Structure formats: structure tokens, C-alpha cells
C-alpha positions in Angstrom: 32.6 31.4 1.1 29.9 33.2 1.3 29.8 33.8 -2.4 30.3 30.0 -3.3 27.5 29.0 -0.5 25.4 31.8 -2.4 25.8 30.0 -6.0 25.2 26.7 -3.8 23.5 26.6 -0.3 23.7 23.0 -0.3 27.5 22.5 0.0 28.3 20.4 2.7 31.5 21.6 5.4 33.7 18.6 3.4 32.5 20.1 0.4 34.0 23.4 1.0 36.9 21.8 2.6 37.8 20.2 -0.4 37.3 23.3 -2.5 39.9 25.4 -0.3 42.0 22.5 0.5 41.9 22.9 4.5 40.6 20.8 7.1 36.6 20.8 8.1 37.3 22.0 11.3 38.4 25.1 9.3 35.5 25.6 7.4 33.5 25.1 10.7 35.3 27.7 12.6 35.2 30.2 9.5 31.4 29.8 8.7 30.9 30.4 12.2 32.8 33.5 12.4 31.0 34.7 9.5 28.1 33.7 11.0 27.4 31.2 7.9 24.8 28.7 9.4 25.2 25.0 9.0 24.1 23.5 5.7 20.9 22.2 6.9 19.8 25.6 8.2 20.8 27.3 4.9 18.1 24.9 3.2 15.8 25.4 5.6 16.3 29.0 4.9 15.6 28.1 1.0 12.6 26.0 1.8 10.6 27.8 4.1 11.8 31.7 2.6 10.7 30.5 -1.1 7.9 28.5 -2.4 9.4 25.2 -3.3 7.8 22.1 -4.5 6.3 19.5 -2.5 6.7 15.6 -2.9 5.0 13.3 0.0 6.5 15.5 2.7 9.8 16.4 0.9 10.6 20.0 0.0 12.5 19.5 -3.4 15.2 21.9 -3.1 17.0 21.2 -6.5 16.0 18.4 -8.7 17.8 17.1 -12.4 14.9 14.9 -13.6 16.6 11.8 -14.5 20.3 12.3 -12.4 19.9 13.7 -9.0 17.7 15.8 -6.4 18.1 17.2 -2.9 15.6 18.0 -0.7 14.1 18.5 3.2 12.0 15.9 5.1 10.5 17.6 8.2 9.3 14.6 10.7 6.7 15.1 13.0 5.3 13.6 16.2 2.5 11.9 14.3 5.2 10.1 12.4 6.5 8.3 15.6 6.0 4.7 16.5 5.8 3.0 19.7 9.5 3.6 20.6 8.8 7.4 19.8 11.1 7.3 16.9 10.0 8.5 13.4 8.8 5.4 12.0 10.3 3.3 9.2 7.0 3.1 6.7 6.8 7.0 7.0 10.8 7.4 5.9 9.8 4.4 3.2 7.1 6.2 1.8 8.8 9.6 1.7 12.1 8.2 -0.3 9.8 5.9 -3.0 7.8 9.1 -3.8 10.7 11.3 -4.1 12.5 8.6 -6.2 9.1 8.6 -8.5 9.8 11.8 -8.5 13.6 12.1 -9.4 13.0 9.4 -12.5 10.2 12.2 -13.8 8.7 9.2 -14.9 5.7 6.7 -13.3 6.5 3.4 -12.1 4.9 -0.1 -11.6 3.2 -0.4 -8.3 5.5 -3.2 -7.7 9.4 -2.4 -7.0 12.4 -3.9 -4.9 13.5 -1.5 -2.1 16.7 -2.5 -0.3 16.4 0.1 3.1 18.5 0.6 5.8 17.0 2.8 8.9 20.9 3.5 10.5 19.9 6.0 13.6 16.8 6.5 15.3 15.0 9.8 14.2 13.0 11.5 16.8 10.1 13.8 15.9 10.2 17.3 14.6 13.7 17.0 12.8 14.6 18.1 9.9 16.2 16.0 7.7 18.3 16.4 4.4 17.3 14.1 1.4 19.8 13.3 -1.1 18.4 11.2 -4.0 20.5 10.1 -7.7 20.0 7.2 -10.2 22.6 5.3 -10.1 21.9 3.1 -13.5 19.6 2.9 -16.1 19.6 -0.9 -17.6 16.3 -1.7 -20.1 13.2 -0.4 -18.6 14.7 -0.3 -14.7 16.2 2.4 -13.0 18.6 1.9 -10.0 17.9 5.0 -8.2 19.1 5.6 -4.4 17.6 7.9 -1.7 19.4 8.8 1.4 18.1 10.8 4.5 20.9 12.6 6.6 20.8 14.8 10.0 23.5 16.7 9.6 26.4 14.7 8.2 24.8 11.7 9.6 23.0 9.4 7.3 20.0 7.9 8.9 18.3 6.3 6.4 18.7 4.7 3.1 16.6 3.3 -0.1 17.9 1.5 -3.1 15.2 1.2 -5.3 15.0 -1.1 -8.6 11.9 0.9 -10.1 10.3 -0.6 -13.3 9.1 2.3 -16.1 5.5 1.9 -17.2 4.7 2.9 -21.0 
């Protein structure tokens, strides 16, 4: 497990469970016994232990331009709205900028965005950000961006972005 996680620290417990054909609970117990932190903590160590690219609040960990990307988004108390949760527009802004970076080309200022704020996010939380381009049709890219607190998706954005040329 340690060797595999050295090669790809972004693997979740579920990914490891599939790889080893065991349950996620077994992976969690083995990981704890070996002193291996959770995926989010491993990603934080990568980001804050090594220089990485920074895109609108997202520390980019791995980026395959035109295909997929992974990063971390650290929320702050300044991002909180009147309810005490991180404001949705902060997550939307980070998602749209990460989507543009993922695509590797500038977009028209107008775009289609479908968002879902699933679980309120508290300030001072580090979220994993995963993005992928799912379809390219003409000059439009269909991009999915998800924010995760551990294994729970707390926010997702789907974009249809028109490429400028």
C-alpha cells in the first residue's frame, strides 16, 4: 500500500480497496496501522510541502490539460456568508477558474453553469477539487468540477464553455 501511495497519493480508500480486492474498512484499518494519513492529508502534505501552481484559491496537484485535474481548495473565514458557511459564489469562482485552467484555453465570458451546493462547507476547511473534461463538441467543452470534503461531494459544477479563437 505504501509503495502504491508513493506513486499516487491521491488514491482514495475506495480506490485502494478495489485495487487490493478488500473492503474500504480493511484499507482504513491497515492505513491507520501503517501510519498513512487520509487522502486529504496526503494531498495537503503534497501542496504545502512542495511548490505547486495556484489557480484562484486552488492549489493544483495534478493537471492533465484537456483531460482532468486535481487540486486543493482551502476555505477561509473571509469566505463565510451570513449563515456561517462558505458562500457559494466563492466555490463557483474557484470552479470556473479551475475549469478554464483544465481546458488550457481562454473561454468566452458567457458560459453555461449548472451548480449544486450539496453540503454546507465550514470556513477553514481544505477541500479536494477534481475536474474532468467529459465532452468536446465544436468549440464547446463540457467540464465537470467537484469539491470534496473527504469522500463526500459538497459542491459540484458542470460547465459548457465556448473556446475563444
